[in-house]
N, C-alpha and C positions, 0 to 999 in steps of 0.2 A: 888143309882147311880144318880149323877146330870146330867142335860141336857148337860152341858159343857163336862163332861167326856165321855158321850155317843157320842157326836159329834166328839170328838177327836178320839175315837176308830173307828168310822165310816170313818173318813178321813184317818186314818192309813190303814184301810182295803182296801179302794179304791186305795191308793198308792201301796199297796201290789199287788192287782189284776192287776193294770196297768203295774207294773214291771214284773209280771209273764207272761202276754200276750206279752209284748215286748220281753222277752227272747225267747218265743216260736217263734215269728215272725222272730227274728234274726237268729235262728238256723234251720228254716224250709226251706227245699229245695225239690222241686218236679218238675219232668218233665214227661209228658205222651206221649208215642209213639204209633202211630196207623199204621196198615198195609196199609191202603189205604189213598188216598188224602181226604181232607176235613173231617178229624177225623172219618173216617169210618173203619169198620172191627174190628178185634181183637186189643186189646190195652195192653200196659204194663206200669205200673206206677213205676217210679224209683225215689228214694230219696237219692241215693248215687252213687258211681262209679259203672260202669258196663263194664266189659272187653270184653264181647261177647254177643251181642243182639240176636244172632241166637238161644240162649237157650230159648228165650221167644217169638220171632216173626221171621217168615221166611223172612220178608222184612219190611221196614218202609218208608212210603211216606208222613207222616205229623206228627206234634208233637205240643204239647202245654206246654209251661213253666209256671207253676202255681206260682212258687216262686223261687228266687235265680238266679244264673248264672251257665251255663253249657258249657263245651266244648264238641263238638261231632266230631266223627272221621268216615271216610268211610272204615276203616279196623278194625279188632279186635285188642285188646290189645293196644288201644290208638295210633295206627299207621295210616299212610296215611294222606290225606288232613284233615285239622282241621277247625272247624267253631265255632264261638262264638255265643251263644244264651242267650239272657236275657228274662225277663218276657214278654210273648206275645204269639200270635197264629201264627203258621206256617202251613197253610192249604195245601201248596204245596211247601215245602221248597227247593226241588231240582230245581225248576224253579226260585224261589225267590232268592236263594243264589248261583245259578250257579253250583250246585253239580251234578256230573255225576253219582255217586253211592249212594246207600242207606246208612243210618247211621248204623254202625256196633258196635260202642262202645261209651261210654260217660263218662265224668269226671265232678264231681261237683267242683265248684270253691268256696272255703271257703271265707267268708267275712273277710277282713283285715282292722283293725283300727290301725293307727299309721303311721310311716314314711315308705317311699319306698326307697330302695337302690338296685342298680344292677350295676355291673362292667362288661363292654363289652370289648372284645378283638378282634383285627383285624384277628388273626390267630387261628388255633386250639391249644389246650393245653395251653391256656392263653398266647399266644405269640403275638408279634407285639405291635402296639399301644394299649393303654387301657385308658378307661375313666370311672369314676364313675358317675352314673346317679341317680337323686332323683326325676325327673319329666319327663313328656312326651318329646319325641324328634321326630319331624316330618321329619327330614332328617339328618342322621349322617354325610353325606358328607358336608353339609353346616355348621353344628355346630362344628364337630370335625375333619373334613377333612379326614375321614376314607372312604376307598373304599368298605369295606366289614366288616362283623362281623361273626366270625366262632366259637366263644366260649364265655361263660359268666358265671358269678357267681352271682346268685340272693341271696342277703342277707335278704331283707325284702320286703314283699308284693308279689302280683301276677301281672304278666305282659303279654302283647301280643306283639309279634314281627311281622312285616310285611315285605314282600319282596320288596315293593316299597315305595318311600317317600309318606308322607301324609296319612299314615295308609291305604294303598291300596294293593291289591293283596293277595296272599296266606298268611296265618298267622300261628303262633306257640305260644302255651300257655306255659309260664314259671312260675313255682312255686319255692319257695326257694330251693336252691341246687346248685351244681356245674355241669356245662355242658361243658365238655372238647372238644366235637366235635359234631357239628350239623350234619355232614356227617354220623357219626356213628348212629345217631338217625333217619336215613332214609331221611335226607334233603340234599342229595348230589346235587351239582350244583345250589343250591339256595343261593341268597344273601339277607341279612336282612338289610334294609335301614331305617326303622323307628320303634319306640317302644312306647308303651302306657301303663300306669298303669290301672289296673282294680280297680277303686276307689270307686264304690258304691255297695250296696247289690243287685241291680237290681230288687228290689221289687216294 
């Protein structure tokens, strides 16, 4: 075997390894929950959705996102107030994020590559004014002259909705699908005034 052929094989092997580890990093998601503040007490490592944290911990007062993005909820079965977490340490997330209750469930947010599309509707059951979005909107009143958004159809990508303009206030995670009534999802009395795409892997 010549030196040239050996070098070529070595280069191909390095490319293969790089692609292999890139695939692992892209598909790797992990969040660690701790019973006490500052990452103390019992812990639970989660790499996918978890509908009820009480099966693993009696309470959760800190967490560490090792990789990926997650949505956490203060009630089981992905209900209640929602909070977006990217890679980082949350030694006392209840104080940091203004949460009143402990995390009770969490949902992994898959990484999306490609276009983003979502159609928003002023009323429930896809009624009233409607607009198709492909990028962030910091104020639907200013851009579309809509007073409210009460249903939507997410065609592509993953989105966050906020109750106030400029991506402030309580939030709601939207993945591809039809959402005929935010009220039926436990969001009664809330208005959604800004929307943002989840555009990176958060790694």
